C-alpha positions in Angstrom: -27.0 -94.1 -128.4 -26.3 -96.1 -131.5 -22.6 -95.8 -132.4 -22.5 -99.0 -134.3 -25.8 -98.9 -136.1 -25.0 -95.3 -137.1 -21.8 -96.6 -138.6 -23.8 -99.1 -140.6 -26.4 -96.5 -141.7 -23.7 -94.0 -142.8 -22.0 -96.7 -144.9 -25.4 -97.7 -146.4 -26.0 -94.0 -147.3 -22.5 -93.8 -148.9 -23.2 -96.9 -150.9 -20.7 -99.1 -149.1 -22.1 -102.5 -150.2 -19.4 -104.3 -152.1 -15.6 -104.5 -151.8 -13.5 -104.4 -148.7 -12.5 -102.4 -146.7 -15.6 -100.2 -146.6 -15.8 -96.9 -145.0 -17.5 -98.6 -142.1 -14.6 -101.0 -141.7 -12.2 -98.1 -141.7 -14.2 -96.4 -138.9 -14.9 -99.5 -136.9 -11.9 -99.1 -134.6 -12.8 -95.5 -133.8 -16.4 -96.6 -132.9 -15.0 -99.3 -130.6 -12.9 -96.6 -128.8 -16.2 -94.8 -127.9 -17.8 -98.0 -126.6 -17.3 -100.2 -123.5 -15.6 -102.8 -125.8 -12.0 -103.6 -126.6 -10.8 -104.2 -130.1 -9.1 -107.6 -130.0 -6.5 -109.1 -132.4 -4.9 -112.5 -132.4 -2.0 -112.5 -130.0 -3.6 -110.1 -127.5 -4.0 -111.5 -124.0 -7.1 -113.4 -123.0 -8.2 -112.7 -119.4 -7.5 -115.7 -117.1 -9.8 -114.6 -114.2 -12.9 -113.3 -115.9 -15.8 -114.2 -118.2 -14.9 -113.0 -121.6 -17.1 -112.7 -124.7 -15.4 -112.2 -128.1 -17.7 -111.1 -131.0 -16.7 -110.8 -134.7 -19.1 -108.7 -136.7 -19.6 -107.6 -140.3 -19.9 -103.8 -140.5 -22.2 -104.3 -143.5 -24.7 -106.2 -141.3 -27.3 -104.0 -139.7 -28.2 -106.9 -137.3 -24.5 -107.2 -136.2 -24.2 -103.5 -135.6 -27.5 -103.3 -133.7 -26.4 -106.2 -131.6 -23.3 -104.3 -130.5 -25.4 -101.2 -129.7 -27.7 -103.4 -127.5 -24.7 -104.8 -125.7 -23.2 -101.4 -125.2 -26.5 -100.0 -123.8 -26.7 -102.9 -121.3 -23.1 -102.4 -120.2 -23.6 -98.6 -119.8 -26.7 -99.0 -117.6 -24.4 -99.7 -114.6 -22.1 -102.2 -112.9 -23.1 -105.8 -113.1 -21.8 -109.2 -113.6 -21.6 -108.8 -117.4 -18.6 -110.3 -119.2 -15.7 -108.4 -120.6 -16.6 -107.9 -124.3 -13.9 -107.9 -127.0 -14.8 -107.4 -130.6 -13.2 -107.7 -134.1 -14.2 -106.9 -137.6 -14.9 -109.9 -139.8 -13.3 -108.0 -142.7 -10.0 -109.1 -141.1 -11.0 -112.7 -142.0 -11.2 -112.9 -145.8 -11.3 -116.7 -145.6 -13.6 -118.8 -143.4 -10.6 -120.5 -141.8 -9.2 -117.1 -140.7 -11.8 -116.9 -138.0 -10.0 -119.7 -136.1 -7.2 -117.2 -135.3 -9.9 -115.5 -133.2 -12.0 -118.4 -132.0 -10.2 -121.7 -132.0 -12.3 -124.7 -133.1 -14.8 -122.5 -134.9 -15.2 -124.2 -138.3 -17.2 -123.6 -141.4 -18.1 -119.9 -140.8 -20.7 -118.8 -143.2 -22.6 -116.1 -141.2 -21.9 -113.4 -138.7 -21.8 -112.6 -135.9 -19.3 -115.2 -134.7 -18.7 -115.4 -131.0 -16.9 -117.3 -128.3 -17.2 -117.3 -124.5 -14.2 -117.9 -122.3 -14.3 -118.8 -118.6 -11.0 -118.6 -116.7 -9.1 -118.3 -120.0 -10.8 -121.4 -121.5 -13.1 -121.3 -124.5 -16.4 -122.9 -123.4 -18.8 -121.9 -126.1 -18.7 -120.8 -129.7 -21.3 -120.0 -132.3 -22.1 -118.1 -135.5 -25.0 -116.5 -137.3 -28.5 -116.6 -135.9 -27.7 -118.9 -133.0 -24.8 -116.7 -131.9 -27.0 -113.6 -132.1 -29.7 -115.3 -130.1 -27.3 -116.4 -127.3 -25.6 -113.0 -127.1 -28.8 -111.0 -127.1 -30.2 -113.1 -124.3 -27.1 -112.5 -122.2 -27.7 -108.8 -122.4 -31.5 -108.8 -121.8 -32.6 -108.6 -125.4 -33.7 -111.0 -128.1 -32.6 -111.6 -131.7 -36.2 -110.9 -132.8 -35.9 -107.4 -131.3 -32.7 -106.8 -133.2 -34.1 -108.0 -136.5 -37.2 -105.9 -136.0 -35.2 -102.8 -135.4 -33.2 -103.3 -138.6 -36.4 -104.2 -140.5 -38.1 -101.0 -139.4 -35.0 -98.9 -140.3 -34.9 -100.5 -143.7 -38.6 -100.0 -144.3 -38.4 -96.3 -143.2 -35.3 -95.7 -145.4 -37.0 -97.1 -148.5 -40.4 -95.5 -148.0 -40.9 -92.5 -150.3 -40.8 -89.2 -148.4 -44.2 -88.2 -147.0 -45.6 -91.7 -147.4 -47.5 -93.2 -144.4 -47.4 -96.7 -143.0 
């Protein structure tokens, strides 16, 4: 199941590359409802007695969308000690400093995903871009390289002329 990557692929097919909000941004909340994640907004409660992961993604990023699918697949495999996962759309943060409403002390955001981990209601880790993707992927039994390769293969297949072979 690839709810989030399908959202990205559909937006790419529709030509959603430029301005905000894109069709993918408008459909993001509906995709979250079909997933094991919760859509989180500033002011929503932060669990005080659980491990919580908050991830901000760009719907225009194939790697961000594939990362969410990898996490959802891991969570759907069965009960475990995985954290609660909350998500938000980076389109809700038009300026870099807007990300601090979601992840306090996160400064100088230039790449997604952005993420924070809370233990007992306290922010204990934060990151962005490649390092955040690496950390999160490992938490769910995957690697950033696998995610990048998936997107690379999809892109290559999409741009290959019909009937062409590898």
